[in-house]
Each structure stands twice: as structure tokens, then as C-alpha cells.
C-alpha positions as CSV (number, residue, x, y, z in Angstrom):
1,M,-33.4,17.0,25.5
2,E,-35.8,18.6,23.1
3,R,-35.9,16.9,19.6
4,D,-36.2,18.1,16.2
5,G,-39.5,17.0,14.5
6,K,-37.9,16.7,11.0
7,M,-35.1,14.3,11.9
8,G,-36.1,13.0,15.3
9,G,-32.7,13.9,16.5
10,P,-31.4,16.4,19.4
11,L,-31.5,20.2,18.5
12,G,-28.3,21.9,18.1
13,V,-26.3,18.7,17.5
14,S,-23.9,19.1,14.5
15,K,-24.3,16.6,11.8
16,E,-20.7,17.1,10.5
17,G,-18.5,14.1,10.6
18,Y,-21.6,11.6,10.7
19,A,-20.5,8.6,9.2
20,G,-24.0,7.5,8.3
21,R,-24.2,4.1,9.7
22,L,-23.1,2.0,12.7
23,E,-22.0,-1.7,12.3
24,V,-22.9,-3.7,15.4
25,L,-20.5,-6.7,15.8
26,S,-21.8,-9.8,17.9
27,G,-19.6,-12.1,19.7
28,P,-17.9,-12.5,23.0
29,T,-15.7,-9.2,22.5
30,G,-17.6,-7.6,19.6
31,R,-14.1,-6.8,18.0
32,R,-12.8,-7.2,14.7
33,Q,-10.2,-9.6,13.9
34,R,-7.9,-8.2,11.1
35,T,-5.1,-9.8,9.2
36,E,-1.7,-8.4,9.2
37,A,-2.3,-7.0,5.8
38,D,-5.3,-5.4,6.7
39,K,-3.7,-3.8,9.6
40,A,-0.7,-2.6,7.4
41,R,-3.3,-1.2,4.8
42,I,-5.2,0.8,7.5
43,V,-1.9,2.3,8.8
44,A,-0.8,3.2,5.3
45,E,-3.9,4.9,4.6
46,S,-3.9,7.0,7.9
47,L,-0.4,8.4,6.8
48,L,-1.9,9.8,3.6
49,P,-2.6,13.5,3.4
50,D,-6.4,14.7,4.2
């Protein structure tokens, strides 16, 4: 795929929705371990408008 000289990314790829940073998790599974309180907070945030 052809690349854009300014950003080094593929041409024609939208940047909309780009989070900006990728966190790489180490360990055997690479998964986060969250507390029940964290899980409840995440669920509550997902139910908010917008």
C-alpha cells in the first residue's frame, strides 16, 4: 500500500476515531485484571449519553 510522505501512514485511511496511543500489556495473557469497582465504573460510563 502506498504511504503518505508526511505522516508515514497509508493513503486514504481515515484518522477519525484514532485514540492516539496503544498500550502493550506484558505477561502470559496480556490482559488487564480489574477490580469489581473498576468494572462497575466502566459499565456505568458506557451507559452515559455520548
